[in-house]
C-alpha positions in Angstrom: -0.2 0.0 0.1 2.5 2.5 0.9 4.4 2.0 -2.4 1.4 2.6 -4.3 0.5 5.9 -2.5 4.2 7.0 -3.0 3.6 6.4 -6.6 0.2 8.2 -6.7 1.6 11.0 -4.8 4.1 11.5 -7.9 1.9 10.9 -10.6 3.3 7.4 -11.6 6.0 5.3 -11.3 8.5 6.9 -13.7 8.3 10.3 -11.7 8.5 8.6 -8.5 12.0 6.7 -9.6 13.4 9.7 -11.1 12.6 11.9 -8.0 14.0 8.9 -5.9 10.5 8.5 -4.1 10.4 4.9 -5.0 13.5 2.6 -4.6 14.0 -0.4 -6.8 12.0 -2.9 -4.3 9.2 0.0 -4.4 9.1 -0.3 -8.2 8.9 -4.1 -8.1 6.1 -4.3 -5.8 4.2 -1.8 -8.2 5.0 -3.8 -11.2 3.8 -6.9 -9.6 0.8 -5.2 -7.8 -2.7 -6.1 -8.9 -6.1 -4.6 -8.0 -6.7 -7.7 -6.1 -3.7 -7.4 -4.3 -4.5 -4.1 -3.0 -7.9 -4.8 -1.9 -6.5 -7.5 0.2 -3.7 -5.2 1.5 -6.5 -2.7 2.3 -8.6 -5.2 4.0 -5.8 -6.3 6.3 -5.0 -2.7 7.0 -8.7 -2.1 8.1 -9.0 -5.1 9.9 -6.0 -4.4 11.9 -7.1 -1.0 12.8 -10.6 -2.4 13.8 -8.9 -4.8 16.1 -7.0 -2.1 17.8 -10.0 0.0 18.4 -8.9 2.8 15.8 -10.9 4.1 12.7 -9.1 2.4 9.6 -10.6 5.4 7.3 -9.0 8.0 9.5 -5.9 5.8 9.8 -5.6 5.6 5.8 -6.1 9.5 5.2 -3.3 9.9 7.9 -0.9 7.4 6.0 -1.8 9.1 2.6 -1.1 12.7 4.2 2.2 11.4 5.5 3.3 9.6 2.7 2.3 12.4 0.0 4.4 14.7 2.4 7.4 12.5 2.5 7.0 12.0 -1.4 7.0 15.8 -1.8 10.2 16.3 0.3 12.0 13.4 -1.2 11.0 14.7 -4.7 12.1 18.5 -3.8 15.4 17.2 -2.7 16.2 15.3 -5.8 15.4 18.0 -8.4 11.8 18.3 -8.6 9.9 21.8 -8.0 7.2 22.1 -5.6 5.0 23.3 -8.2 5.4 20.4 -10.6 5.0 17.9 -7.8 1.5 19.4 -6.8 0.4 19.5 -10.5 1.4 15.7 -10.8 -0.8 14.7 -7.8 -3.8 16.7 -8.7 
């Protein structure tokens, strides 16, 4: 899930790799990822949070916010402007 969120935050695998937001392991995960796998991961994530008494949707939103912020920071450090990153994730 995290690799997919990073990829989405950058607007695709290529920009995410170029900006060093995704590493080779992340890229391989994305290449092998299927919608069914993503749904299983999401179900596991939700189940885990429910068992701990936390709201899975709030947790997912927070995870997305943190990963998007991290992706932006990495992309900026590796040569991409803040404006281009913001446009990529719209």
